[in-house]
C-alpha positions as CSV (number, residue, x, y, z in Angstrom):
1,M,0.0,0.0,0.0
2,N,1.3,3.4,-1.0
3,R,0.0,6.9,-0.7
4,T,0.2,8.5,-4.1
5,S,-1.3,10.9,-6.6
6,T,-3.7,9.6,-9.3
7,P,-2.5,7.0,-11.8
8,D,-2.2,7.3,-15.6
9,K,-3.9,4.3,-17.1
10,V,-7.3,4.1,-15.4
11,F,-9.7,1.5,-16.8
12,F,-12.6,2.0,-14.3
13,S,-13.4,4.7,-11.7
14,E,-16.2,5.2,-9.3
15,K,-17.4,7.9,-6.8
16,Q,-19.8,7.0,-4.1
17,H,-21.7,9.0,-1.5
18,F,-23.9,8.0,1.5
19,T,-27.2,7.1,-0.2
20,Q,-29.2,5.4,2.6
21,W,-32.6,7.1,2.6
22,W,-33.2,6.2,6.3
23,F,-29.9,7.9,7.3
24,W,-30.8,11.1,5.5
25,L,-34.3,11.0,7.0
26,L,-32.8,10.6,10.5
27,L,-30.4,13.5,10.0
28,A,-33.2,15.7,8.6
29,A,-35.4,14.8,11.6
30,I,-32.6,15.6,14.1
31,N,-31.8,18.9,12.3
32,G,-35.4,19.8,12.2
33,L,-35.8,19.1,15.9
34,F,-32.8,21.3,16.9
35,L,-33.7,24.1,14.5
36,Y,-37.3,24.1,15.9
37,G,-35.9,24.1,19.5
38,T,-33.5,27.0,18.6
39,F,-36.3,29.0,17.0
40,K,-38.8,28.3,19.9
41,Q,-36.3,29.1,22.7
42,V,-33.9,31.7,21.2
43,I,-36.2,33.7,18.8
44,A,-39.7,33.1,20.2
45,G,-38.6,33.3,23.8
46,G,-40.2,30.0,24.9
47,V,-38.7,27.0,26.5
48,F,-37.5,23.9,24.6
49,G,-37.7,20.7,26.6
50,N,-38.1,19.7,30.3
51,R,-34.6,20.7,31.2
52,P,-33.7,23.3,28.6
53,L,-30.1,24.1,27.6
54,P,-29.0,27.7,27.9
55,D,-29.5,29.6,24.6
56,A,-25.8,29.4,23.7
57,G,-25.7,25.7,24.4
58,L,-28.7,25.1,22.2
59,I,-27.2,27.2,19.4
60,A,-23.9,25.3,19.7
61,V,-25.6,21.9,19.5
62,S,-27.7,22.9,16.6
63,A,-24.6,24.2,14.7
64,F,-22.8,21.0,15.5
65,V,-25.6,18.8,14.1
66,L,-25.8,21.0,11.0
67,L,-22.0,20.8,10.5
68,L,-22.1,17.0,10.9
69,T,-24.8,16.8,8.2
70,V,-22.7,18.9,5.9
71,L,-19.7,16.6,6.6
72,F,-21.8,13.5,5.6
73,A,-22.9,15.3,2.4
74,V,-19.2,16.0,1.5
75,V,-17.9,12.5,2.3
76,R,-17.2,10.3,-0.7
77,L,-15.4,7.2,-1.6
78,E,-13.3,7.5,-4.7
79,T,-11.9,4.4,-6.4
80,L,-9.7,4.2,-9.4
81,Y,-8.8,0.9,-11.0
82,A,-5.6,1.2,-13.1
83,Q,-3.1,-1.1,-14.7
84,D,-0.7,-0.8,-11.8
85,G,-3.2,-1.2,-9.0
86,V,-6.3,0.0,-7.2
87,Y,-6.4,3.6,-5.8
88,V,-8.7,4.4,-3.0
89,R,-9.5,7.7,-1.2
90,F,-12.1,8.3,1.5
91,Y,-12.5,12.1,1.1
92,P,-12.2,14.4,3.1
93,Y,-10.4,12.1,5.6
94,Q,-7.8,11.0,3.1
95,Q,-6.4,13.8,0.9
96,T,-4.3,11.4,-1.2
97,F,-5.1,8.1,-2.7
98,R,-3.8,4.8,-1.2
99,Q,-2.5,2.4,-3.8
100,Y,-2.9,-1.4,-3.6
101,H,-0.7,-3.1,-6.2
102,W,-2.1,-5.9,-8.4
103,E,1.1,-8.0,-8.2
104,K,0.5,-8.2,-4.4
105,T,-3.0,-9.7,-4.8
106,T,-3.8,-13.4,-4.8
107,R,-7.6,-12.8,-5.3
108,A,-9.7,-10.0,-6.8
109,A,-13.3,-10.8,-7.2
110,I,-16.7,-9.2,-6.8
111,R,-18.8,-10.6,-4.0
112,K,-21.9,-9.9,-1.9
113,Y,-21.2,-8.9,1.8
114,S,-22.9,-7.7,4.9
115,P,-21.6,-4.3,5.9
116,V,-23.0,-4.5,9.5
117,L,-22.3,-8.2,10.3
118,E,-18.8,-8.4,8.6
119,Y,-17.4,-4.9,9.2
120,G,-19.6,-3.2,11.7
121,G,-21.2,-0.7,9.3
122,W,-20.2,1.7,6.5
123,G,-17.2,3.9,6.1
124,Y,-13.6,2.9,6.5
125,R,-13.4,-0.2,8.7
126,L,-10.5,-2.1,10.2
127,F,-11.0,-5.6,11.7
128,G,-7.6,-7.3,12.4
129,N,-6.2,-8.2,9.0
130,K,-9.5,-7.3,7.2
131,R,-10.2,-3.7,6.0
132,A,-13.2,-2.3,4.2
133,Y,-14.1,0.9,2.4
134,N,-17.9,1.1,1.8
135,M,-20.5,3.7,1.5
136,S,-23.8,1.9,0.7
137,G,-25.1,-1.4,-0.7
138,D,-23.8,-4.9,-0.2
139,M,-21.6,-5.6,-3.2
140,G,-17.8,-5.1,-3.4
141,L,-14.5,-6.0,-4.7
142,Q,-12.7,-8.4,-2.4
143,L,-8.9,-8.2,-2.6
144,E,-6.7,-10.7,-0.9
145,F,-3.0,-10.0,-0.6
146,T,0.1,-12.2,-0.4
147,D,0.6,-11.1,3.2
148,K,-2.9,-12.7,4.1
149,T,-4.6,-9.3,4.6
150,Q,-7.9,-8.6,2.9
151,L,-9.5,-5.4,1.6
152,L,-13.1,-5.0,0.5
153,I,-14.0,-2.0,-1.6
154,G,-17.8,-1.4,-1.9
155,T,-19.2,-0.7,-5.3
156,G,-22.5,0.5,-6.7
157,Q,-21.7,-0.9,-10.1
158,P,-20.7,-4.5,-9.5
159,E,-21.4,-5.8,-13.1
160,A,-19.5,-2.9,-14.8
161,L,-16.6,-3.3,-12.4
162,A,-16.4,-7.0,-13.0
163,E,-16.5,-6.6,-16.7
164,A,-13.7,-3.9,-16.6
165,L,-11.6,-6.1,-14.4
166,K,-12.0,-9.0,-16.8
167,K,-11.1,-6.9,-19.8
168,A,-8.0,-5.6,-18.1
169,G,-7.0,-9.1,-17.0
170,K,-7.2,-8.2,-13.3
171,Y,-10.1,-10.5,-12.2
172,K,-8.8,-13.3,-10.0
173,P,-11.7,-15.3,-8.6
């Protein structure tokens, strides 16, 4: 694994964002609740809740929840599949791509997986010698390396990725 800039000979690329409707509905509800509470208490002069926060605290919590929502809107998984390896970046947490070389892989195949049961959820996950980058869905590219570590990269386009890997000669079931 290397940190690097983008490669030259890319044969497939993908950008993914959090797309779970229930997640965005939950964030919208939480934002709505805190914005309502801020309006009711700070602007209208009422009281929000049984044990209300001071105005400054309520404003701070509301701002934090809004900023968290913006962060989730900005987060994306960028994957580039090139002749020399797979390049992965979980933006904005990783500013540069991490490269995983094809010659160090013993297996590279598309598979169905359970994000919650196998990796504890979505995002960048590390479980012993198993790592995962996933944003949504349950399909991904499973890479197994010569040092016995594993990397799963989620994909929203499993058929197109499998076809591109086969054409490039990188599919190793």
